[in-house]
C-alpha positions as a Markdown table, in Angstrom:
| # | Residue | x | y | z |
|---|---|---|---|---|
| 1 | Met | 103.4 | 109.6 | 56.4 |
| 2 | Ala | 102.3 | 108.8 | 60.0 |
| 3 | Ala | 105.0 | 109.3 | 62.7 |
| 4 | Thr | 106.4 | 106.2 | 64.2 |
| 5 | Ile | 105.7 | 105.7 | 67.9 |
| 6 | Thr | 108.6 | 104.4 | 69.8 |
| 7 | Arg | 108.9 | 102.4 | 73.0 |
| 8 | Glu | 111.0 | 105.2 | 74.5 |
| 9 | Gln | 108.2 | 107.8 | 73.9 |
| 10 | Ile | 105.7 | 105.6 | 75.7 |
| 11 | Leu | 108.0 | 105.1 | 78.7 |
| 12 | Glu | 108.8 | 108.7 | 78.9 |
| 13 | Ala | 105.1 | 109.6 | 78.8 |
| 14 | Leu | 104.5 | 107.3 | 81.7 |
| 15 | Arg | 107.1 | 108.9 | 83.9 |
| 16 | Gly | 105.3 | 110.7 | 86.7 |
| 17 | Val | 102.2 | 108.5 | 86.6 |
| 18 | Lys | 102.0 | 107.2 | 90.1 |
| 19 | Asp | 100.4 | 104.4 | 92.0 |
| 20 | Pro | 97.7 | 106.3 | 94.0 |
| 21 | Glu | 98.2 | 104.4 | 97.2 |
| 22 | Leu | 102.0 | 104.1 | 97.2 |
| 23 | Gly | 102.6 | 107.6 | 95.8 |
| 24 | Arg | 105.5 | 106.4 | 93.7 |
| 25 | Asp | 106.1 | 106.3 | 89.9 |
| 26 | Leu | 104.8 | 103.1 | 88.2 |
| 27 | Leu | 108.1 | 102.7 | 86.4 |
| 28 | Glu | 110.1 | 103.1 | 89.6 |
| 29 | Leu | 107.9 | 100.5 | 91.2 |
| 30 | Gly | 108.5 | 98.1 | 88.3 |
| 31 | Met | 104.8 | 97.9 | 87.6 |
| 32 | Ile | 105.1 | 98.4 | 83.8 |
| 33 | Lys | 105.9 | 94.9 | 82.5 |
| 34 | Gly | 105.4 | 95.2 | 78.8 |
| 35 | Val | 105.0 | 97.6 | 75.9 |
| 36 | Glu | 103.7 | 96.5 | 72.6 |
| 37 | Ile | 103.3 | 98.9 | 69.6 |
| 38 | Asn | 101.4 | 98.2 | 66.5 |
| 39 | Gly | 101.2 | 101.2 | 64.3 |
| 40 | Ser | 99.3 | 103.8 | 66.3 |
| 41 | Asp | 98.0 | 101.3 | 68.8 |
| 42 | Val | 99.7 | 100.6 | 72.1 |
| 43 | Val | 99.2 | 97.6 | 74.5 |
| 44 | Leu | 100.6 | 98.0 | 78.0 |
| 45 | His | 101.1 | 95.2 | 80.6 |
| 46 | Val | 100.8 | 96.5 | 84.1 |
| 47 | Glu | 101.4 | 94.5 | 87.2 |
| 48 | Leu | 99.5 | 95.6 | 90.3 |
| 49 | Thr | 100.7 | 95.1 | 93.8 |
| 50 | Thr | 97.6 | 93.2 | 94.8 |
| 51 | Pro | 94.8 | 91.4 | 92.9 |
| 52 | Ala | 92.4 | 93.2 | 95.2 |
| 53 | Cys | 93.6 | 96.7 | 94.1 |
| 54 | Pro | 90.8 | 99.2 | 94.8 |
| 55 | Leu | 92.3 | 101.8 | 92.6 |
| 56 | Lys | 92.8 | 99.8 | 89.4 |
| 57 | Gly | 90.3 | 102.0 | 87.5 |
| 58 | Gln | 92.2 | 105.2 | 88.5 |
| 59 | Ile | 95.5 | 103.7 | 87.4 |
| 60 | Glu | 94.0 | 102.8 | 84.1 |
| 61 | Arg | 92.6 | 106.4 | 83.7 |
| 62 | Asp | 95.8 | 108.0 | 84.7 |
| 63 | Ile | 97.9 | 105.9 | 82.2 |
| 64 | Thr | 95.4 | 106.6 | 79.4 |
| 65 | Ala | 95.4 | 110.4 | 80.1 |
| 66 | Ala | 99.2 | 110.5 | 80.2 |
| 67 | Leu | 99.6 | 108.7 | 76.9 |
| 68 | Lys | 96.9 | 110.7 | 75.0 |
| 69 | Thr | 98.3 | 114.0 | 76.3 |
| 70 | Arg | 102.0 | 113.3 | 75.8 |
| 71 | Val | 102.0 | 111.1 | 72.7 |
| 72 | Pro | 99.1 | 112.4 | 70.6 |
| 73 | Glu | 100.0 | 110.0 | 67.8 |
| 74 | Val | 98.6 | 107.2 | 69.9 |
| 75 | Asn | 95.2 | 106.0 | 68.7 |
| 76 | Gly | 94.2 | 102.9 | 70.6 |
| 77 | Ile | 95.3 | 102.0 | 74.1 |
| 78 | Gln | 94.8 | 98.6 | 75.8 |
| 79 | Ile | 96.0 | 97.9 | 79.3 |
| 80 | His | 96.3 | 94.3 | 80.5 |
| 81 | Phe | 96.5 | 94.0 | 84.3 |
| 82 | Thr | 98.2 | 91.2 | 86.3 |
| 83 | Ala | 99.0 | 91.2 | 90.0 |
| 84 | Gln | 102.0 | 90.3 | 92.1 |
| 85 | Val | 101.7 | 90.9 | 95.8 |
| 86 | Arg | 104.9 | 92.5 | 97.2 |
| 87 | Ser | 106.4 | 91.0 | 100.4 |
| 88 | Gly | 106.8 | 92.9 | 103.6 |
| 89 | Met | 108.6 | 90.0 | 105.2 |
| 90 | Ala | 111.4 | 89.0 | 102.8 |
| 91 | Gly | 114.8 | 89.4 | 104.2 |
| 92 | Arg | 113.6 | 90.5 | 107.7 |
| 93 | Gln | 114.4 | 88.6 | 110.9 |
| 94 | Gly | 111.7 | 86.0 | 111.7 |
| 95 | Glu | 110.3 | 85.8 | 108.2 |
| 96 | Ile | 108.1 | 82.8 | 107.4 |
| 97 | Pro | 109.4 | 81.1 | 104.2 |
| 98 | Gly | 107.0 | 81.6 | 101.3 |
| 99 | Val | 104.7 | 84.0 | 103.2 |
| 100 | Lys | 104.8 | 87.5 | 101.9 |
| 101 | Asn | 102.6 | 89.3 | 104.5 |
| 102 | Ala | 101.2 | 88.4 | 107.9 |
| 103 | Ile | 98.2 | 90.4 | 109.2 |
| 104 | Ala | 96.9 | 90.1 | 112.7 |
| 105 | Val | 93.2 | 90.7 | 113.3 |
| 106 | Gly | 92.5 | 91.8 | 116.9 |
| 107 | Ser | 90.1 | 93.6 | 119.2 |
| 108 | Gly | 90.2 | 94.9 | 122.7 |
| 109 | Lys | 87.3 | 92.8 | 123.9 |
| 110 | Gly | 85.3 | 89.7 | 123.0 |
| 111 | Gly | 81.9 | 89.6 | 121.4 |
| 112 | Val | 82.6 | 92.0 | 118.5 |
| 113 | Gly | 82.8 | 89.2 | 115.8 |
| 114 | Lys | 86.6 | 89.4 | 115.5 |
| 115 | Ser | 87.0 | 85.7 | 114.4 |
| 116 | Thr | 84.1 | 86.1 | 111.9 |
| 117 | Val | 85.8 | 89.1 | 110.4 |
| 118 | Ala | 89.2 | 87.3 | 110.3 |
| 119 | Ala | 87.7 | 84.3 | 108.5 |
| 120 | Ala | 85.6 | 86.5 | 106.1 |
| 121 | Leu | 88.6 | 88.7 | 105.2 |
| 122 | Ala | 90.7 | 85.6 | 104.5 |
| 123 | Leu | 88.0 | 84.3 | 102.2 |
| 124 | Ala | 87.5 | 87.7 | 100.6 |
| 125 | Leu | 91.2 | 88.1 | 99.8 |
| 126 | Lys | 91.1 | 84.6 | 98.3 |
| 127 | Glu | 88.1 | 85.6 | 96.2 |
| 128 | His | 90.1 | 88.3 | 94.6 |
| 129 | Gly | 92.7 | 85.7 | 93.5 |
| 130 | Ala | 95.3 | 85.9 | 96.3 |
| 131 | Ala | 96.9 | 82.9 | 98.0 |
| 132 | Val | 95.8 | 83.0 | 101.6 |
| 133 | Gly | 96.3 | 81.2 | 104.9 |
| 134 | Leu | 94.4 | 81.6 | 108.1 |
| 135 | Leu | 96.0 | 81.0 | 111.5 |
| 136 | Asp | 93.7 | 80.7 | 114.5 |
| 137 | Ala | 95.9 | 82.0 | 117.2 |
| 138 | Asp | 93.1 | 82.1 | 119.8 |
| 139 | Ile | 94.6 | 79.2 | 121.7 |
| 140 | Tyr | 92.1 | 79.2 | 124.5 |
| 141 | Gly | 89.0 | 79.6 | 122.4 |
| 142 | Pro | 89.6 | 78.4 | 118.8 |
| 143 | Ser | 86.5 | 79.0 | 116.7 |
| 144 | Ile | 87.9 | 79.1 | 113.1 |
| 145 | Pro | 87.4 | 75.3 | 112.5 |
| 146 | Val | 83.7 | 75.6 | 113.4 |
| 147 | Met | 83.2 | 78.6 | 111.1 |
| 148 | Leu | 85.0 | 77.0 | 108.1 |
| 149 | Gly | 83.5 | 73.6 | 108.7 |
| 150 | Val | 86.9 | 71.9 | 108.8 |
| 151 | Ser | 88.2 | 69.3 | 111.2 |
| 152 | Gly | 90.8 | 66.5 | 111.3 |
| 153 | Gln | 94.3 | 65.9 | 112.5 |
| 154 | Pro | 97.0 | 67.7 | 110.4 |
| 155 | Ala | 99.6 | 65.4 | 108.9 |
| 156 | Val | 103.2 | 65.7 | 109.9 |
| 157 | Thr | 105.8 | 65.4 | 107.1 |
| 158 | Glu | 109.0 | 63.4 | 107.2 |
| 159 | Asp | 110.9 | 66.6 | 108.1 |
| 160 | Gln | 108.6 | 67.1 | 111.1 |
| 161 | Met | 106.6 | 70.0 | 109.5 |
| 162 | Ile | 102.9 | 70.3 | 110.1 |
| 163 | Gln | 100.7 | 70.2 | 107.0 |
| 164 | Pro | 97.8 | 72.7 | 107.4 |
| 165 | Leu | 94.3 | 71.7 | 106.5 |
| 166 | Glu | 92.4 | 73.4 | 103.7 |
| 167 | Ala | 88.9 | 75.0 | 103.7 |
| 168 | Gly | 87.3 | 77.3 | 101.2 |
| 169 | Gly | 90.5 | 77.5 | 99.2 |
| 170 | Ile | 92.6 | 78.7 | 102.1 |
| 171 | Arg | 95.2 | 76.9 | 104.3 |
| 172 | Val | 94.1 | 76.7 | 107.9 |
| 173 | Met | 95.8 | 75.9 | 111.2 |
| 174 | Ser | 94.2 | 75.9 | 114.6 |
| 175 | Met | 94.7 | 74.5 | 118.1 |
| 176 | Gly | 91.1 | 73.2 | 117.6 |
| 177 | Phe | 92.6 | 70.6 | 115.2 |
| 178 | Leu | 94.9 | 69.2 | 117.9 |
| 179 | Leu | 92.5 | 69.0 | 120.9 |
| 180 | Pro | 89.8 | 66.5 | 121.7 |
| 181 | Lys | 86.4 | 68.1 | 121.4 |
| 182 | Asn | 85.4 | 70.4 | 124.4 |
| 183 | Glu | 88.8 | 70.0 | 126.1 |
| 184 | Ala | 90.1 | 73.2 | 127.6 |
| 185 | Val | 93.6 | 74.7 | 127.3 |
| 186 | Ile | 95.1 | 75.7 | 130.6 |
| 187 | Trp | 98.5 | 77.2 | 129.8 |
| 188 | Arg | 100.7 | 79.9 | 131.1 |
| 189 | Gly | 102.4 | 82.4 | 128.9 |
| 190 | Pro | 105.6 | 80.5 | 128.0 |
| 191 | Met | 103.5 | 77.5 | 126.7 |
| 192 | Leu | 101.4 | 79.9 | 124.6 |
| 193 | His | 104.5 | 81.4 | 123.1 |
| 194 | Gly | 105.8 | 77.9 | 122.2 |
| 195 | Ala | 102.5 | 77.0 | 120.5 |
| 196 | Ile | 102.5 | 80.2 | 118.5 |
| 197 | Gln | 106.1 | 79.7 | 117.5 |
| 198 | Gln | 105.2 | 76.2 | 116.3 |
| 199 | Phe | 102.2 | 77.4 | 114.3 |
| 200 | Leu | 104.3 | 80.1 | 112.6 |
| 201 | His | 107.5 | 78.3 | 111.8 |
| 202 | Arg | 106.7 | 74.5 | 112.0 |
| 203 | Val | 103.7 | 74.7 | 109.7 |
| 204 | Arg | 104.3 | 74.2 | 106.0 |
| 205 | Trp | 102.3 | 77.2 | 104.8 |
| 206 | Gly | 103.7 | 77.2 | 101.3 |
| 207 | Glu | 103.6 | 80.2 | 99.0 |
| 208 | Leu | 101.1 | 82.7 | 100.5 |
| 209 | Asp | 100.3 | 86.3 | 99.6 |
| 210 | Tyr | 98.6 | 86.9 | 102.9 |
| 211 | Leu | 98.6 | 85.0 | 106.2 |
| 212 | Val | 95.6 | 86.3 | 108.3 |
| 213 | Ile | 96.1 | 85.7 | 112.0 |
| 214 | Asp | 93.0 | 85.6 | 114.3 |
| 215 | Leu | 94.1 | 86.9 | 117.7 |
| 216 | Pro | 92.5 | 86.2 | 121.1 |
| 217 | Pro | 90.2 | 89.0 | 122.3 |
| 218 | Thr | 92.8 | 90.6 | 124.5 |
| 219 | Thr | 96.0 | 92.5 | 124.4 |
| 220 | Gly | 98.1 | 89.9 | 126.2 |
| 221 | Asp | 100.6 | 87.2 | 125.5 |
| 222 | Val | 99.7 | 86.2 | 121.9 |
| 223 | Pro | 100.2 | 89.7 | 120.3 |
| 224 | Leu | 103.4 | 90.0 | 122.2 |
| 225 | Ser | 104.7 | 86.7 | 121.0 |
| 226 | Leu | 103.8 | 87.5 | 117.4 |
| 227 | Ala | 105.6 | 90.8 | 117.6 |
| 228 | Gln | 108.7 | 89.0 | 118.9 |
| 229 | Leu | 108.6 | 86.1 | 116.5 |
| 230 | Ile | 107.7 | 87.5 | 113.0 |
| 231 | Pro | 107.8 | 90.8 | 111.2 |
| 232 | Leu | 104.1 | 91.4 | 111.0 |
| 233 | Thr | 103.0 | 93.6 | 108.1 |
| 234 | Gly | 100.3 | 95.1 | 110.3 |
| 235 | Ala | 97.1 | 94.6 | 112.3 |
| 236 | Val | 93.4 | 95.2 | 111.8 |
| 237 | Val | 91.3 | 96.2 | 114.7 |
| 238 | Val | 87.6 | 95.1 | 114.9 |
| 239 | Cys | 85.0 | 96.9 | 116.9 |
| 240 | Thr | 81.3 | 97.5 | 117.0 |
| 241 | Pro | 79.6 | 101.0 | 117.2 |
| 242 | Gln | 78.9 | 101.0 | 121.0 |
| 243 | Asp | 80.9 | 103.4 | 123.1 |
| 244 | Val | 82.3 | 100.6 | 125.3 |
| 245 | Ala | 83.5 | 98.7 | 122.3 |
| 246 | Leu | 85.2 | 101.8 | 120.8 |
| 247 | Ala | 87.0 | 102.4 | 124.1 |
| 248 | Asp | 88.3 | 98.9 | 124.0 |
| 249 | Ala | 89.3 | 99.4 | 120.4 |
| 250 | Ile | 91.5 | 102.4 | 121.5 |
| 251 | Arg | 93.3 | 100.1 | 123.9 |
| 252 | Ala | 93.9 | 97.5 | 121.1 |
| 253 | Ile | 95.3 | 100.3 | 118.8 |
| 254 | Thr | 97.5 | 101.5 | 121.6 |
| 255 | Ala | 98.8 | 98.0 | 122.4 |
| 256 | Phe | 99.7 | 97.4 | 118.7 |
| 257 | Arg | 101.5 | 100.7 | 118.5 |
| 258 | Lys | 103.5 | 99.9 | 121.7 |
| 259 | Leu | 104.5 | 96.6 | 120.0 |
| 260 | Arg | 105.5 | 98.6 | 116.9 |
| 261 | Ile | 102.9 | 96.8 | 114.8 |
| 262 | Pro | 101.5 | 99.1 | 112.2 |
| 263 | Val | 97.7 | 99.5 | 112.5 |
| 264 | Leu | 96.3 | 99.0 | 108.9 |
| 265 | Gly | 92.8 | 100.1 | 109.8 |
| 266 | Leu | 89.6 | 99.7 | 111.7 |
| 267 | Val | 86.6 | 97.5 | 110.8 |
| 268 | Glu | 83.2 | 98.2 | 112.2 |
| 269 | Asn | 81.2 | 94.9 | 112.6 |
| 270 | Met | 77.4 | 94.9 | 113.3 |
| 271 | Ser | 77.5 | 98.4 | 111.7 |
| 272 | Tyr | 73.8 | 98.5 | 110.8 |
| 273 | Phe | 70.8 | 96.3 | 110.1 |
| 274 | Lys | 69.1 | 96.4 | 106.7 |
| 275 | Cys | 65.6 | 94.9 | 106.7 |
| 276 | Pro | 65.4 | 92.1 | 104.2 |
| 277 | His | 61.7 | 92.9 | 103.5 |
| 278 | Cys | 61.5 | 96.7 | 103.2 |
| 279 | Gly | 65.2 | 97.6 | 102.8 |
| 280 | Glu | 65.1 | 100.1 | 105.7 |
| 281 | Arg | 68.5 | 100.6 | 107.3 |
| 282 | Thr | 68.6 | 100.8 | 111.1 |
| 283 | Glu | 71.8 | 101.6 | 113.2 |
| 284 | Ile | 71.0 | 99.5 | 116.2 |
| 285 | Phe | 74.2 | 100.2 | 118.1 |
| 286 | Gly | 74.7 | 103.8 | 116.9 |
| 287 | Thr | 76.4 | 105.2 | 113.9 |
| 288 | Gly | 79.6 | 106.9 | 112.8 |
| 289 | Gly | 81.6 | 106.0 | 116.0 |
| 290 | Ala | 84.2 | 103.8 | 114.3 |
| 291 | Arg | 84.8 | 106.1 | 111.4 |
| 292 | Leu | 85.3 | 109.0 | 113.8 |
| 293 | Leu | 87.6 | 106.9 | 116.0 |
| 294 | Ala | 89.7 | 106.0 | 113.0 |
| 295 | Glu | 90.0 | 109.7 | 112.1 |
| 296 | Gln | 91.0 | 110.6 | 115.6 |
| 297 | Gln | 93.6 | 107.8 | 115.7 |
| 298 | Gly | 95.0 | 108.6 | 112.3 |
| 299 | Ile | 94.3 | 105.2 | 110.8 |
| 300 | Pro | 92.1 | 104.1 | 107.8 |
| 301 | Phe | 88.5 | 103.2 | 108.3 |
| 302 | Leu | 88.2 | 100.1 | 106.2 |
| 303 | Gly | 84.5 | 99.8 | 106.3 |
| 304 | Gly | 81.4 | 98.5 | 108.1 |
| 305 | Ile | 79.7 | 95.0 | 108.0 |
| 306 | Pro | 76.0 | 94.8 | 108.4 |
| 307 | Ile | 74.2 | 92.7 | 111.1 |
| 308 | Asp | 72.7 | 89.7 | 109.3 |
| 309 | Val | 71.1 | 86.6 | 110.8 |
| 310 | Ser | 72.2 | 84.4 | 107.9 |
| 311 | Leu | 75.9 | 85.4 | 108.4 |
| 312 | Arg | 75.7 | 84.2 | 112.0 |
| 313 | Glu | 73.9 | 81.0 | 110.8 |
| 314 | Leu | 76.4 | 80.3 | 108.1 |
| 315 | Ser | 79.3 | 80.7 | 110.6 |
| 316 | Asp | 77.7 | 78.4 | 113.1 |
| 317 | Gln | 77.1 | 75.8 | 110.4 |
| 318 | Gly | 80.6 | 75.9 | 109.1 |
| 319 | Arg | 79.5 | 77.4 | 105.8 |
| 320 | Ile | 80.8 | 81.0 | 106.0 |
| 321 | Ala | 82.5 | 80.6 | 102.6 |
| 322 | Glu | 79.0 | 80.6 | 101.0 |
| 323 | Val | 78.8 | 84.3 | 101.7 |
| 324 | Phe | 81.0 | 84.7 | 98.6 |
| 325 | Ser | 79.2 | 82.3 | 96.3 |
| 326 | Ser | 75.8 | 84.1 | 96.5 |
| 327 | Asp | 74.3 | 87.5 | 96.6 |
| 328 | His | 74.6 | 87.6 | 100.4 |
| 329 | Pro | 74.2 | 91.1 | 101.9 |
| 330 | Ala | 77.6 | 91.0 | 103.5 |
| 331 | Arg | 79.4 | 89.9 | 100.3 |
| 332 | Glu | 80.0 | 93.3 | 98.8 |
| 333 | Pro | 80.9 | 95.1 | 102.1 |
| 334 | Leu | 83.4 | 92.4 | 102.8 |
| 335 | Leu | 84.9 | 92.5 | 99.4 |
| 336 | Glu | 85.3 | 96.3 | 99.6 |
| 337 | Ile | 86.9 | 96.0 | 103.1 |
| 338 | Ser | 89.3 | 93.4 | 101.7 |
| 339 | Arg | 90.2 | 95.8 | 98.8 |
| 340 | Gln | 90.9 | 98.6 | 101.2 |
| 341 | Leu | 92.9 | 96.3 | 103.5 |
| 342 | Ala | 94.9 | 95.0 | 100.5 |
| 343 | Ala | 95.8 | 98.5 | 99.6 |
| 344 | Gln | 97.0 | 99.3 | 103.1 |
| 345 | Ile | 99.1 | 96.1 | 103.1 |
| 346 | Ser | 100.7 | 97.2 | 99.8 |
| 347 | Val | 101.6 | 100.6 | 101.3 |
| 348 | Glu | 103.1 | 99.0 | 104.4 |
| 349 | Ala | 104.9 | 96.2 | 102.5 |
| 350 | Ala | 106.4 | 98.8 | 100.1 |
| 351 | Lys | 108.4 | 100.2 | 103.0 |
| 352 | His | 110.3 | 96.9 | 103.3 |
| 353 | Ala | 109.8 | 95.2 | 99.9 |
| 354 | Arg | 112.7 | 94.9 | 97.5 |
| 355 | Leu | 111.7 | 96.7 | 94.3 |
| 356 | Pro | 111.7 | 94.4 | 91.2 |
| 357 | Lys | 114.4 | 95.0 | 88.6 |
| 358 | Leu | 113.1 | 97.2 | 85.9 |
| 359 | Glu | 112.8 | 94.8 | 82.9 |
| 360 | Ile | 110.3 | 95.9 | 80.4 |
| 361 | Ile | 109.4 | 93.4 | 77.7 |
| 362 | Gln | 109.5 | 94.8 | 74.1 |
């Protein structure tokens, strides 16, 4: 007569199986949501900390190996994955209601494609199934509306909250929606602070897993205001391979650290050019600099984005979302960078998130 497999045996076998990024037990993290046993077959329901989890395959292999080794009576194993992004904001001073994580995207200088990267990362996270918002905090030079092809005057609700516009499946707010075309913003620091405060706390963002914030290309008033107003989960620094850009990236990293904003990683834009005709790869601005800088600074290198004429054209035409609806050369690099970023966000959020109560469905 075959031995009966119990729920307790399965749970005991899973003890010690860890989330590779968080380094903590899956049971402790509340990621095992259900155990179903049918004879010698087991079905597990596992809740990841992000729909963009880059190590889902490893988690699946580790669970399978643990069950087969520790409960040899198990024959078939099925693992059903869901995802629930953990909040790094909840319960902290300055939290934005409904927003789980806020991520600033900055650079030490202009011209490195920071806004393009911010918009593309927001769209990539949405592509994975996350709820995403994008705040254009570049008050002096808002470019997000152009890239996303969205315009119009945001509505104001009865309780005086601003309703963000939507583009490509993400919620968007920008000073560009509030100004007449080609009008310049000439403001001192206190006025900038006030505008950022309004965009963070007077916009009805709704329920978001990630709010991506595109910063101005400096280390001035806006990052300081953000650090004072909300508990940022962290920041991403964008650079290009040239030495001068890397030097400015160091300054951006240093500035975030002085503001006690965790640096989630470094993205290298214009990393290389791949000929669309022969496939030859050329490192126009050099190679390896950003990865080496990340290692020297002790931060993750999230990945590189190729130079591509069509990416620039799509951005200029307000069609950047089309990168993810085609076999565009930048699609896979951006999706991979977003996976690595989501993993780092989960690690940082875990330091502040309240662990879910361990309730495993029979």
